[in-house]
PQR file of N, CA, C, O and H, with PARSE charges and radii, in Angstrom:
ATOM      1  N   MET A   1    -100.633   5.080 126.021 -0.4000 1.5000
ATOM      2  CA  MET A   1    -100.709   3.761 125.929 -0.0000 2.0000
ATOM      3  C   MET A   1    -101.960   3.224 125.210  0.5500 1.7000
ATOM      4  O   MET A   1    -102.976   3.908 125.340 -0.5500 1.4000
ATOM      5  N   ALA A   2    -102.036   2.130 124.490 -0.4000 1.5000
ATOM      6  CA  ALA A   2    -103.245   1.645 123.833 -0.0000 2.0000
ATOM      7  C   ALA A   2    -104.175   1.183 124.882  0.5500 1.7000
ATOM      8  O   ALA A   2    -103.774   0.699 125.940 -0.5500 1.4000
ATOM      9  H   ALA A   2    -101.211   1.575 124.385  0.4000 1.0000
ATOM     10  N   GLU A   3    -105.521   1.348 124.557 -0.4000 1.5000
ATOM     11  CA  GLU A   3    -106.570   0.936 125.417 -0.0000 2.0000
ATOM     12  C   GLU A   3    -106.543  -0.620 125.622  0.5500 1.7000
ATOM     13  O   GLU A   3    -106.606  -1.180 126.716 -0.5500 1.4000
ATOM     14  H   GLU A   3    -105.847   1.741 123.698  0.4000 1.0000
ATOM     15  N   LYS A   4    -106.439  -1.232 124.393 -0.4000 1.5000
ATOM     16  CA  LYS A   4    -106.498  -2.715 124.472 -0.0000 2.0000
ATOM     17  C   LYS A   4    -105.163  -3.323 124.043  0.5500 1.7000
ATOM     18  O   LYS A   4    -105.065  -4.059 123.061 -0.5500 1.4000
ATOM     19  H   LYS A   4    -106.387  -0.777 123.504  0.4000 1.0000
ATOM     20  N   TRP A   5    -104.196  -2.997 124.787 -0.4000 1.5000
ATOM     21  CA  TRP A   5    -102.924  -3.523 124.420 -0.0000 2.0000
ATOM     22  C   TRP A   5    -102.698  -5.050 124.577  0.5500 1.7000
ATOM     23  O   TRP A   5    -101.917  -5.669 123.854 -0.5500 1.4000
ATOM     24  H   TRP A   5    -104.275  -2.400 125.585  0.4000 1.0000
ATOM     25  N   ILE A   6    -103.441  -5.628 125.582 -0.4000 1.5000
ATOM     26  CA  ILE A   6    -103.377  -7.053 125.798 -0.0000 2.0000
ATOM     27  C   ILE A   6    -103.947  -7.824 124.602  0.5500 1.7000
ATOM     28  O   ILE A   6    -103.407  -8.815 124.111 -0.5500 1.4000
ATOM     29  H   ILE A   6    -104.076  -5.125 126.170  0.4000 1.0000
ATOM     30  N   GLN A   7    -105.046  -7.292 124.200 -0.4000 1.5000
ATOM     31  CA  GLN A   7    -105.726  -7.974 123.008 -0.0000 2.0000
ATOM     32  C   GLN A   7    -104.861  -7.970 121.763  0.5500 1.7000
ATOM     33  O   GLN A   7    -104.802  -8.917 120.979 -0.5500 1.4000
ATOM     34  H   GLN A   7    -105.485  -6.487 124.600  0.4000 1.0000
ATOM     35  N   LYS A   8    -104.171  -6.795 121.637 -0.4000 1.5000
ATOM     36  CA  LYS A   8    -103.315  -6.656 120.500 -0.0000 2.0000
ATOM     37  C   LYS A   8    -102.037  -7.365 120.543  0.5500 1.7000
ATOM     38  O   LYS A   8    -101.412  -7.648 119.521 -0.5500 1.4000
ATOM     39  H   LYS A   8    -104.218  -6.025 122.274  0.4000 1.0000
ATOM     40  N   ALA A   9    -101.638  -7.660 121.761 -0.4000 1.5000
ATOM     41  CA  ALA A   9    -100.328  -8.360 121.996 -0.0000 2.0000
ATOM     42  C   ALA A   9    -100.514  -9.771 121.770  0.5500 1.7000
ATOM     43  O   ALA A   9     -99.541 -10.425 121.396 -0.5500 1.4000
ATOM     44  H   ALA A   9    -102.145  -7.430 122.592  0.4000 1.0000
ATOM     45  N   ILE A  10    -101.704 -10.370 121.956 -0.4000 1.5000
ATOM     46  CA  ILE A  10    -101.995 -11.713 121.800 -0.0000 2.0000
ATOM     47  C   ILE A  10    -102.491 -12.000 120.419  0.5500 1.7000
ATOM     48  O   ILE A  10    -103.675 -11.810 120.142 -0.5500 1.4000
ATOM     49  H   ILE A  10    -102.494  -9.838 122.260  0.4000 1.0000
ATOM     50  N   LYS A  11    -101.578 -12.477 119.485 -0.4000 1.5000
ATOM     51  CA  LYS A  11    -101.816 -12.649 118.123 -0.0000 2.0000
ATOM     52  C   LYS A  11    -102.416 -13.942 117.875  0.5500 1.7000
ATOM     53  O   LYS A  11    -103.400 -14.038 117.141 -0.5500 1.4000
ATOM     54  H   LYS A  11    -100.616 -12.630 119.710  0.4000 1.0000
ATOM     55  N   ASN A  12    -101.845 -15.020 118.483 -0.4000 1.5000
ATOM     56  CA  ASN A  12    -102.342 -16.439 118.334 -0.0000 2.0000
ATOM     57  C   ASN A  12    -102.669 -17.033 119.670  0.5500 1.7000
ATOM     58  O   ASN A  12    -101.820 -17.676 120.288 -0.5500 1.4000
ATOM     59  H   ASN A  12    -101.046 -14.942 119.079  0.4000 1.0000
ATOM     60  N   PRO A  13    -103.829 -16.842 120.111 -0.5600 1.5000
ATOM     61  CA  PRO A  13    -104.392 -17.367 121.410  0.2800 2.0000
ATOM     62  C   PRO A  13    -104.146 -19.004 121.402  0.5500 1.7000
ATOM     63  O   PRO A  13    -104.485 -19.720 120.459 -0.5500 1.4000
ATOM     64  N   GLY A  14    -103.548 -19.447 122.521 -0.4000 1.5000
ATOM     65  CA  GLY A  14    -103.490 -20.905 122.604 -0.0000 2.0000
ATOM     66  C   GLY A  14    -102.165 -21.475 122.100  0.5500 1.7000
ATOM     67  O   GLY A  14    -101.895 -22.654 122.328 -0.5500 1.4000
ATOM     68  H   GLY A  14    -103.273 -18.866 123.287  0.4000 1.0000
ATOM     69  N   ALA A  15    -101.309 -20.665 121.409 -0.4000 1.5000
ATOM     70  CA  ALA A  15    -100.148 -21.090 120.774 -0.0000 2.0000
ATOM     71  C   ALA A  15     -99.124 -21.523 121.828  0.5500 1.7000
ATOM     72  O   ALA A  15     -98.475 -22.545 121.606 -0.5500 1.4000
ATOM     73  H   ALA A  15    -101.529 -19.707 121.224  0.4000 1.0000
ATOM     74  N   LEU A  16     -98.929 -20.840 122.943 -0.4000 1.5000
ATOM     75  CA  LEU A  16     -98.087 -21.223 124.096 -0.0000 2.0000
ATOM     76  C   LEU A  16     -98.518 -22.637 124.697  0.5500 1.7000
ATOM     77  O   LEU A  16     -97.716 -23.545 124.914 -0.5500 1.4000
ATOM     78  H   LEU A  16     -99.457 -20.010 123.124  0.4000 1.0000
ATOM     79  N   ARG A  17     -99.788 -22.699 124.918 -0.4000 1.5000
ATOM     80  CA  ARG A  17    -100.298 -23.950 125.506 -0.0000 2.0000
ATOM     81  C   ARG A  17    -100.041 -25.214 124.579  0.5500 1.7000
ATOM     82  O   ARG A  17     -99.668 -26.308 125.002 -0.5500 1.4000
ATOM     83  H   ARG A  17    -100.440 -21.962 124.742  0.4000 1.0000
ATOM     84  N   ALA A  18    -100.294 -24.902 123.253 -0.4000 1.5000
ATOM     85  CA  ALA A  18    -100.083 -25.887 122.199 -0.0000 2.0000
ATOM     86  C   ALA A  18     -98.513 -26.356 122.263  0.5500 1.7000
ATOM     87  O   ALA A  18     -98.173 -27.537 122.192 -0.5500 1.4000
ATOM     88  H   ALA A  18    -100.597 -24.013 122.909  0.4000 1.0000
ATOM     89  N   THR A  19     -97.667 -25.327 122.400 -0.4000 1.5000
ATOM     90  CA  THR A  19     -96.185 -25.706 122.460 -0.0000 2.0000
ATOM     91  C   THR A  19     -95.869 -26.517 123.736  0.5500 1.7000
ATOM     92  O   THR A  19     -95.072 -27.455 123.761 -0.5500 1.4000
ATOM     93  H   THR A  19     -97.944 -24.368 122.458  0.4000 1.0000
ATOM     94  N   ALA A  20     -96.566 -26.065 124.785 -0.4000 1.5000
ATOM     95  CA  ALA A  20     -96.217 -26.845 126.072 -0.0000 2.0000
ATOM     96  C   ALA A  20     -96.852 -28.301 125.937  0.5500 1.7000
ATOM     97  O   ALA A  20     -96.295 -29.259 126.473 -0.5500 1.4000
ATOM     98  H   ALA A  20     -97.213 -25.303 124.765  0.4000 1.0000
ATOM     99  N   LYS A  21     -97.832 -28.421 125.330 -0.4000 1.5000
ATOM    100  CA  LYS A  21     -98.410 -29.798 125.173 -0.0000 2.0000
ATOM    101  C   LYS A  21     -97.591 -30.649 124.292  0.5500 1.7000
ATOM    102  O   LYS A  21     -97.350 -31.820 124.589 -0.5500 1.4000
ATOM    103  H   LYS A  21     -98.284 -27.642 124.895  0.4000 1.0000
ATOM    104  N   ARG A  22     -97.169 -30.105 123.244 -0.4000 1.5000
ATOM    105  CA  ARG A  22     -96.167 -30.849 122.317 -0.0000 2.0000
ATOM    106  C   ARG A  22     -94.883 -31.231 123.080  0.5500 1.7000
ATOM    107  O   ARG A  22     -94.313 -32.287 122.805 -0.5500 1.4000
ATOM    108  H   ARG A  22     -97.365 -29.154 123.003  0.4000 1.0000
ATOM    109  N   MET A  23     -94.450 -30.466 123.956 -0.4000 1.5000
ATOM    110  CA  MET A  23     -93.206 -30.678 124.698 -0.0000 2.0000
ATOM    111  C   MET A  23     -93.506 -31.656 125.848  0.5500 1.7000
ATOM    112  O   MET A  23     -92.584 -32.181 126.471 -0.5500 1.4000
ATOM    113  H   MET A  23     -94.912 -29.608 124.179  0.4000 1.0000
ATOM    114  N   GLY A  24     -94.770 -31.894 126.122 -0.4000 1.5000
ATOM    115  CA  GLY A  24     -94.996 -32.909 127.236 -0.0000 2.0000
ATOM    116  C   GLY A  24     -95.152 -32.159 128.556  0.5500 1.7000
ATOM    117  O   GLY A  24     -95.201 -32.856 129.569 -0.5500 1.4000
ATOM    118  H   GLY A  24     -95.520 -31.467 125.616  0.4000 1.0000
ATOM    119  N   LEU A  25     -95.233 -30.873 128.679 -0.4000 1.5000
ATOM    120  CA  LEU A  25     -95.222 -30.284 130.044 -0.0000 2.0000
ATOM    121  C   LEU A  25     -96.485 -30.320 130.666  0.5500 1.7000
ATOM    122  O   LEU A  25     -96.584 -30.342 131.893 -0.5500 1.4000
ATOM    123  H   LEU A  25     -95.192 -30.307 127.855  0.4000 1.0000
ATOM    124  N   ILE A  26     -97.632 -30.331 129.775 -0.4000 1.5000
ATOM    125  CA  ILE A  26     -99.010 -30.240 130.393 -0.0000 2.0000
ATOM    126  C   ILE A  26     -99.887 -31.252 129.714  0.5500 1.7000
ATOM    127  O   ILE A  26     -99.514 -31.665 128.616 -0.5500 1.4000
ATOM    128  H   ILE A  26     -97.551 -30.313 128.779  0.4000 1.0000
ATOM    129  N   ARG A  27    -100.979 -31.693 130.219 -0.4000 1.5000
ATOM    130  CA  ARG A  27    -101.972 -32.492 129.621 -0.0000 2.0000
ATOM    131  C   ARG A  27    -103.281 -31.897 129.743  0.5500 1.7000
ATOM    132  O   ARG A  27    -103.549 -31.345 130.810 -0.5500 1.4000
ATOM    133  H   ARG A  27    -101.282 -31.358 131.111  0.4000 1.0000
ATOM    134  N   GLY A  28    -104.181 -31.926 128.770 -0.4000 1.5000
ATOM    135  CA  GLY A  28    -105.542 -31.489 128.977 -0.0000 2.0000
ATOM    136  C   GLY A  28    -105.606 -29.982 129.295  0.5500 1.7000
ATOM    137  O   GLY A  28    -104.975 -29.146 128.649 -0.5500 1.4000
ATOM    138  H   GLY A  28    -103.963 -32.375 127.904  0.4000 1.0000
ATOM    139  N   ASP A  29    -106.424 -29.690 130.351 -0.4000 1.5000
ATOM    140  CA  ASP A  29    -106.799 -28.288 130.668 -0.0000 2.0000
ATOM    141  C   ASP A  29    -105.836 -27.920 131.912  0.5500 1.7000
ATOM    142  O   ASP A  29    -106.184 -27.012 132.666 -0.5500 1.4000
ATOM    143  H   ASP A  29    -106.936 -30.370 130.876  0.4000 1.0000
ATOM    144  N   GLU A  30    -104.788 -28.525 132.103 -0.4000 1.5000
ATOM    145  CA  GLU A  30    -103.980 -28.096 133.368 -0.0000 2.0000
ATOM    146  C   GLU A  30    -103.430 -26.619 132.959  0.5500 1.7000
ATOM    147  O   GLU A  30    -103.117 -26.238 131.831 -0.5500 1.4000
ATOM    148  H   GLU A  30    -104.505 -29.262 131.490  0.4000 1.0000
ATOM    149  N   PRO A  31    -103.400 -25.922 134.126 -0.5600 1.5000
ATOM    150  CA  PRO A  31    -102.695 -24.510 133.884  0.2800 2.0000
ATOM    151  C   PRO A  31    -101.204 -24.616 133.681  0.5500 1.7000
ATOM    152  O   PRO A  31    -100.597 -25.620 134.052 -0.5500 1.4000
ATOM    153  N   LEU A  32    -100.574 -23.546 133.068 -0.4000 1.5000
ATOM    154  CA  LEU A  32     -99.243 -23.574 132.920 -0.0000 2.0000
ATOM    155  C   LEU A  32     -98.578 -23.069 134.258  0.5500 1.7000
ATOM    156  O   LEU A  32     -98.875 -21.946 134.666 -0.5500 1.4000
ATOM    157  H   LEU A  32    -101.067 -22.730 132.767  0.4000 1.0000
ATOM    158  N   SER A  33     -97.765 -23.791 134.895 -0.4000 1.5000
ATOM    159  CA  SER A  33     -97.131 -23.335 136.112 -0.0000 2.0000
ATOM    160  C   SER A  33     -95.958 -22.502 135.859  0.5500 1.7000
ATOM    161  O   SER A  33     -95.466 -22.458 134.732 -0.5500 1.4000
ATOM    162  H   SER A  33     -97.524 -24.703 134.564  0.4000 1.0000
ATOM    163  N   GLN A  34     -95.462 -21.812 136.881 -0.4000 1.5000
ATOM    164  CA  GLN A  34     -94.257 -21.078 136.668 -0.0000 2.0000
ATOM    165  C   GLN A  34     -93.101 -21.883 136.272  0.5500 1.7000
ATOM    166  O   GLN A  34     -92.283 -21.379 135.502 -0.5500 1.4000
ATOM    167  H   GLN A  34     -95.863 -21.848 137.797  0.4000 1.0000
ATOM    168  N   SER A  35     -92.941 -23.049 136.696 -0.4000 1.5000
ATOM    169  CA  SER A  35     -91.808 -24.020 136.344 -0.0000 2.0000
ATOM    170  C   SER A  35     -91.974 -24.357 134.830  0.5500 1.7000
ATOM    171  O   SER A  35     -90.996 -24.328 134.083 -0.5500 1.4000
ATOM    172  H   SER A  35     -93.605 -23.459 137.321  0.4000 1.0000
ATOM    173  N   ASP A  36     -93.188 -24.668 134.399 -0.4000 1.5000
ATOM    174  CA  ASP A  36     -93.370 -24.881 132.905 -0.0000 2.0000
ATOM    175  C   ASP A  36     -92.975 -23.735 132.102  0.5500 1.7000
ATOM    176  O   ASP A  36     -92.379 -23.925 131.042 -0.5500 1.4000
ATOM    177  H   ASP A  36     -93.983 -24.692 135.007  0.4000 1.0000
ATOM    178  N   LEU A  37     -93.271 -22.479 132.539 -0.4000 1.5000
ATOM    179  CA  LEU A  37     -92.878 -21.347 131.736 -0.0000 2.0000
ATOM    180  C   LEU A  37     -91.335 -21.144 131.736  0.5500 1.7000
ATOM    181  O   LEU A  37     -90.745 -20.659 130.770 -0.5500 1.4000
ATOM    182  H   LEU A  37     -93.755 -22.325 133.401  0.4000 1.0000
ATOM    183  N   GLN A  38     -90.697 -21.561 132.922 -0.4000 1.5000
ATOM    184  CA  GLN A  38     -89.300 -21.435 132.978 -0.0000 2.0000
ATOM    185  C   GLN A  38     -88.575 -22.480 131.892  0.5500 1.7000
ATOM    186  O   GLN A  38     -87.583 -22.227 131.209 -0.5500 1.4000
ATOM    187  H   GLN A  38     -91.177 -21.955 133.706  0.4000 1.0000
ATOM    188  N   LYS A  39     -89.249 -23.570 131.918 -0.4000 1.5000
ATOM    189  CA  LYS A  39     -88.739 -24.748 130.984 -0.0000 2.0000
ATOM    190  C   LYS A  39     -88.956 -24.262 129.546  0.5500 1.7000
ATOM    191  O   LYS A  39     -88.084 -24.436 128.695 -0.5500 1.4000
ATOM    192  H   LYS A  39     -90.055 -23.776 132.473  0.4000 1.0000
ATOM    193  N   LEU A  40     -90.069 -23.679 129.287 -0.4000 1.5000
ATOM    194  CA  LEU A  40     -90.345 -23.143 127.940 -0.0000 2.0000
ATOM    195  C   LEU A  40     -89.417 -22.077 127.560  0.5500 1.7000
ATOM    196  O   LEU A  40     -89.022 -22.059 126.394 -0.5500 1.4000
ATOM    197  H   LEU A  40     -90.777 -23.538 129.979  0.4000 1.0000
ATOM    198  N   ALA A  41     -88.992 -21.134 128.432 -0.4000 1.5000
ATOM    199  CA  ALA A  41     -88.086 -20.159 128.242 -0.0000 2.0000
ATOM    200  C   ALA A  41     -86.740 -20.605 127.953  0.5500 1.7000
ATOM    201  O   ALA A  41     -86.083 -20.041 127.078 -0.5500 1.4000
ATOM    202  H   ALA A  41     -89.313 -21.148 129.379  0.4000 1.0000
ATOM    203  N   ALA A  42     -86.224 -21.691 128.701 -0.4000 1.5000
ATOM    204  CA  ALA A  42     -84.952 -22.332 128.569 -0.0000 2.0000
ATOM    205  C   ALA A  42     -84.973 -22.937 127.172  0.5500 1.7000
ATOM    206  O   ALA A  42     -84.000 -22.727 126.448 -0.5500 1.4000
ATOM    207  H   ALA A  42     -86.757 -22.150 129.412  0.4000 1.0000
ATOM    208  N   HIS A  43     -85.953 -23.642 126.743 -0.4000 1.5000
ATOM    209  CA  HIS A  43     -86.021 -24.219 125.474 -0.0000 2.0000
ATOM    210  C   HIS A  43     -85.922 -23.190 124.393  0.5500 1.7000
ATOM    211  O   HIS A  43     -85.264 -23.445 123.384 -0.5500 1.4000
ATOM    212  H   HIS A  43     -86.743 -23.813 127.332  0.4000 1.0000
ATOM    213  N   ALA A  44     -86.537 -22.038 124.540 -0.4000 1.5000
ATOM    214  CA  ALA A  44     -86.625 -21.023 123.443 -0.0000 2.0000
ATOM    215  C   ALA A  44     -85.115 -20.533 123.372  0.5500 1.7000
ATOM    216  O   ALA A  44     -84.551 -20.377 122.289 -0.5500 1.4000
ATOM    217  H   ALA A  44     -87.071 -21.832 125.360  0.4000 1.0000
ATOM    218  N   LYS A  45     -84.489 -20.298 124.607 -0.4000 1.5000
ATOM    219  CA  LYS A  45     -83.168 -19.676 124.515 -0.0000 2.0000
ATOM    220  C   LYS A  45     -82.200 -20.738 123.765  0.5500 1.7000
ATOM    221  O   LYS A  45     -81.422 -20.346 122.896 -0.5500 1.4000
ATOM    222  H   LYS A  45     -84.948 -20.425 125.487  0.4000 1.0000
ATOM    223  N   GLU A  46     -82.275 -21.936 124.097 -0.4000 1.5000
ATOM    224  CA  GLU A  46     -81.547 -23.068 123.466 -0.0000 2.0000
ATOM    225  C   GLU A  46     -81.631 -23.035 122.014  0.5500 1.7000
ATOM    226  O   GLU A  46     -80.622 -23.082 121.311 -0.5500 1.4000
ATOM    227  H   GLU A  46     -82.907 -22.255 124.803  0.4000 1.0000
ATOM    228  N   THR A  47     -82.852 -22.952 121.534 -0.4000 1.5000
ATOM    229  CA  THR A  47     -83.276 -23.097 120.113 -0.0000 2.0000
ATOM    230  C   THR A  47     -83.351 -21.791 119.407  0.5500 1.7000
ATOM    231  O   THR A  47     -83.763 -21.769 118.247 -0.5500 1.4000
ATOM    232  H   THR A  47     -83.672 -22.913 122.105  0.4000 1.0000
ATOM    233  N   HIS A  48     -82.978 -20.681 120.024 -0.4000 1.5000
ATOM    234  CA  HIS A  48     -82.951 -19.320 119.559 -0.0000 2.0000
ATOM    235  C   HIS A  48     -84.440 -19.081 118.890  0.5500 1.7000
ATOM    236  O   HIS A  48     -84.608 -18.563 117.785 -0.5500 1.4000
ATOM    237  H   HIS A  48     -82.643 -20.699 120.967  0.4000 1.0000
ATOM    238  N   ASN A  49     -85.381 -19.502 119.668 -0.4000 1.5000
ATOM    239  CA  ASN A  49     -86.817 -19.366 119.120 -0.0000 2.0000
ATOM    240  C   ASN A  49     -87.330 -18.122 119.791  0.5500 1.7000
ATOM    241  O   ASN A  49     -87.901 -18.229 120.876 -0.5500 1.4000
ATOM    242  H   ASN A  49     -85.244 -19.922 120.565  0.4000 1.0000
ATOM    243  N   THR A  50     -87.158 -16.890 119.193 -0.4000 1.5000
ATOM    244  CA  THR A  50     -87.547 -15.589 119.648 -0.0000 2.0000
ATOM    245  C   THR A  50     -89.118 -15.472 119.830  0.5500 1.7000
ATOM    246  O   THR A  50     -89.586 -14.868 120.795 -0.5500 1.4000
ATOM    247  H   THR A  50     -86.694 -16.802 118.312  0.4000 1.0000
ATOM    248  N   THR A  51     -89.874 -16.042 118.915 -0.4000 1.5000
ATOM    249  CA  THR A  51     -91.285 -15.979 119.107 -0.0000 2.0000
ATOM    250  C   THR A  51     -91.764 -16.683 120.380  0.5500 1.7000
ATOM    251  O   THR A  51     -92.580 -16.130 121.118 -0.5500 1.4000
ATOM    252  H   THR A  51     -89.493 -16.532 118.131  0.4000 1.0000
ATOM    253  N   LEU A  52     -91.276 -17.875 120.642 -0.4000 1.5000
ATOM    254  CA  LEU A  52     -91.605 -18.645 121.938 -0.0000 2.0000
ATOM    255  C   LEU A  52     -91.193 -17.829 123.029  0.5500 1.7000
ATOM    256  O   LEU A  52     -91.992 -17.728 123.959 -0.5500 1.4000
ATOM    257  H   LEU A  52     -90.614 -18.325 120.043  0.4000 1.0000
ATOM    258  N   LEU A  53     -90.070 -17.205 123.107 -0.4000 1.5000
ATOM    259  CA  LEU A  53     -89.496 -16.474 124.211 -0.0000 2.0000
ATOM    260  C   LEU A  53     -90.437 -15.280 124.476  0.5500 1.7000
ATOM    261  O   LEU A  53     -90.740 -15.004 125.637 -0.5500 1.4000
ATOM    262  H   LEU A  53     -89.420 -17.287 122.351  0.4000 1.0000
ATOM    263  N   ARG A  54     -90.886 -14.594 123.482 -0.4000 1.5000
ATOM    264  CA  ARG A  54     -91.796 -13.455 123.568 -0.0000 2.0000
ATOM    265  C   ARG A  54     -93.047 -13.949 124.166  0.5500 1.7000
ATOM    266  O   ARG A  54     -93.567 -13.254 125.040 -0.5500 1.4000
ATOM    267  H   ARG A  54     -90.640 -14.818 122.539  0.4000 1.0000
ATOM    268  N   ARG A  55     -93.610 -15.076 123.808 -0.4000 1.5000
ATOM    269  CA  ARG A  55     -94.811 -15.568 124.342 -0.0000 2.0000
ATOM    270  C   ARG A  55     -94.790 -15.924 125.729  0.5500 1.7000
ATOM    271  O   ARG A  55     -95.735 -15.665 126.474 -0.5500 1.4000
ATOM    272  H   ARG A  55     -93.187 -15.640 123.098  0.4000 1.0000
ATOM    273  N   VAL A  56     -93.615 -16.583 126.150 -0.4000 1.5000
ATOM    274  CA  VAL A  56     -93.483 -16.834 127.537 -0.0000 2.0000
ATOM    275  C   VAL A  56     -93.319 -15.583 128.320  0.5500 1.7000
ATOM    276  O   VAL A  56     -93.934 -15.493 129.383 -0.5500 1.4000
ATOM    277  H   VAL A  56     -92.848 -16.793 125.544  0.4000 1.0000
ATOM    278  N   ARG A  57     -92.613 -14.671 127.948 -0.4000 1.5000
ATOM    279  CA  ARG A  57     -92.474 -13.332 128.712 -0.0000 2.0000
ATOM    280  C   ARG A  57     -93.867 -12.584 128.796  0.5500 1.7000
ATOM    281  O   ARG A  57     -94.161 -11.913 129.785 -0.5500 1.4000
ATOM    282  H   ARG A  57     -92.113 -14.743 127.085  0.4000 1.0000
ATOM    283  N   LEU A  58     -94.672 -12.726 127.756 -0.4000 1.5000
ATOM    284  CA  LEU A  58     -96.016 -12.235 127.838 -0.0000 2.0000
ATOM    285  C   LEU A  58     -96.973 -12.903 128.813  0.5500 1.7000
ATOM    286  O   LEU A  58     -97.825 -12.300 129.465 -0.5500 1.4000
ATOM    287  H   LEU A  58     -94.433 -13.271 126.953  0.4000 1.0000
ATOM    288  N   ALA A  59     -96.746 -14.189 128.844 -0.4000 1.5000
ATOM    289  CA  ALA A  59     -97.471 -15.006 129.848 -0.0000 2.0000
ATOM    290  C   ALA A  59     -97.142 -14.629 131.223  0.5500 1.7000
ATOM    291  O   ALA A  59     -97.999 -14.456 132.089 -0.5500 1.4000
ATOM    292  H   ALA A  59     -96.054 -14.679 128.314  0.4000 1.0000
ATOM    293  N   GLN A  60     -95.783 -14.496 131.419 -0.4000 1.5000
ATOM    294  CA  GLN A  60     -95.312 -14.039 132.855 -0.0000 2.0000
ATOM    295  C   GLN A  60     -95.821 -12.689 133.253  0.5500 1.7000
ATOM    296  O   GLN A  60     -96.271 -12.430 134.369 -0.5500 1.4000
ATOM    297  H   GLN A  60     -95.087 -14.636 130.715  0.4000 1.0000
ATOM    298  N   THR A  61     -95.714 -11.820 132.223 -0.4000 1.5000
ATOM    299  CA  THR A  61     -96.321 -10.393 132.526 -0.0000 2.0000
ATOM    300  C   THR A  61     -97.847 -10.481 132.906  0.5500 1.7000
ATOM    301  O   THR A  61     -98.255  -9.910 133.918 -0.5500 1.4000
ATOM    302  H   THR A  61     -95.348 -12.030 131.316  0.4000 1.0000
ATOM    303  N   LEU A  62     -98.641 -11.163 132.130 -0.4000 1.5000
ATOM    304  CA  LEU A  62     -99.973 -11.313 132.240 -0.0000 2.0000
ATOM    305  C   LEU A  62    -100.191 -11.867 133.691  0.5500 1.7000
ATOM    306  O   LEU A  62    -100.977 -11.289 134.441 -0.5500 1.4000
ATOM    307  H   LEU A  62     -98.310 -11.626 131.309  0.4000 1.0000
ATOM    308  N   ARG A  63     -99.545 -12.913 134.066 -0.4000 1.5000
ATOM    309  CA  ARG A  63     -99.629 -13.464 135.318 -0.0000 2.0000
ATOM    310  C   ARG A  63     -99.401 -12.556 136.451  0.5500 1.7000
ATOM    311  O   ARG A  63    -100.136 -12.603 137.438 -0.5500 1.4000
ATOM    312  H   ARG A  63     -98.906 -13.382 133.456  0.4000 1.0000
ATOM    313  N   ARG A  64     -98.423 -11.734 136.360 -0.4000 1.5000
ATOM    314  CA  ARG A  64     -98.098 -10.728 137.316 -0.0000 2.0000
ATOM    315  C   ARG A  64     -99.309  -9.701 137.471  0.5500 1.7000
ATOM    316  O   ARG A  64     -99.738  -9.382 138.580 -0.5500 1.4000
ATOM    317  H   ARG A  64     -97.827 -11.695 135.559  0.4000 1.0000
ATOM    318  N   LEU A  65     -99.814  -9.221 136.305 -0.4000 1.5000
ATOM    319  CA  LEU A  65    -100.920  -8.430 136.266 -0.0000 2.0000
ATOM    320  C   LEU A  65    -102.099  -8.959 137.010  0.5500 1.7000
ATOM    321  O   LEU A  65    -102.767  -8.226 137.739 -0.5500 1.4000
ATOM    322  H   LEU A  65     -99.466  -9.480 135.404  0.4000 1.0000
ATOM    323  N   ARG A  66    -102.361 -10.215 136.836 -0.4000 1.5000
ATOM    324  CA  ARG A  66    -103.507 -10.858 137.361 -0.0000 2.0000
ATOM    325  C   ARG A  66    -103.271 -11.058 138.893  0.5500 1.7000
ATOM    326  O   ARG A  66    -104.244 -11.287 139.612 -0.5500 1.4000
ATOM    327  H   ARG A  66    -101.819 -10.810 136.244  0.4000 1.0000
ATOM    328  N   GLY A  67    -101.968 -10.976 139.436 -0.4000 1.5000
ATOM    329  CA  GLY A  67    -101.763 -11.328 140.838 -0.0000 2.0000
ATOM    330  C   GLY A  67    -101.314 -12.705 141.194  0.5500 1.7000
ATOM    331  O   GLY A  67    -101.005 -12.961 142.358 -0.5500 1.4000
ATOM    332  H   GLY A  67    -101.178 -10.790 138.852  0.4000 1.0000
ATOM    333  N   ARG A  68    -101.261 -13.620 140.237 -0.4000 1.5000
ATOM    334  CA  ARG A  68    -100.684 -14.907 140.529 -0.0000 2.0000
ATOM    335  C   ARG A  68     -99.220 -15.051 140.196  0.5500 1.7000
ATOM    336  O   ARG A  68     -98.826 -14.625 139.111 -0.5500 1.4000
ATOM    337  H   ARG A  68    -101.513 -13.412 139.291  0.4000 1.0000
ATOM    338  N   ARG A  69     -98.373 -15.623 141.052 -0.4000 1.5000
ATOM    339  CA  ARG A  69     -97.104 -15.752 140.891 -0.0000 2.0000
ATOM    340  C   ARG A  69     -96.847 -17.121 140.650  0.5500 1.7000
ATOM    341  O   ARG A  69     -95.694 -17.509 140.462 -0.5500 1.4000
ATOM    342  H   ARG A  69     -98.693 -15.970 141.934  0.4000 1.0000
TER
END
């Protein structure tokens, strides 16, 4: 496995937060909650946006690695 897989996996830092702000899920520096991620995933599935779905899944994976659920 690559040493810095997380850094390589994150191509556009902040893109998921920007999408959440455009959708009105968060304001300012609020953290993305699990329910916000679920709403983003549902939106990605409805619109067939695979890039957004991958970003949400990566965020969920990183959250589990960090120990926050």
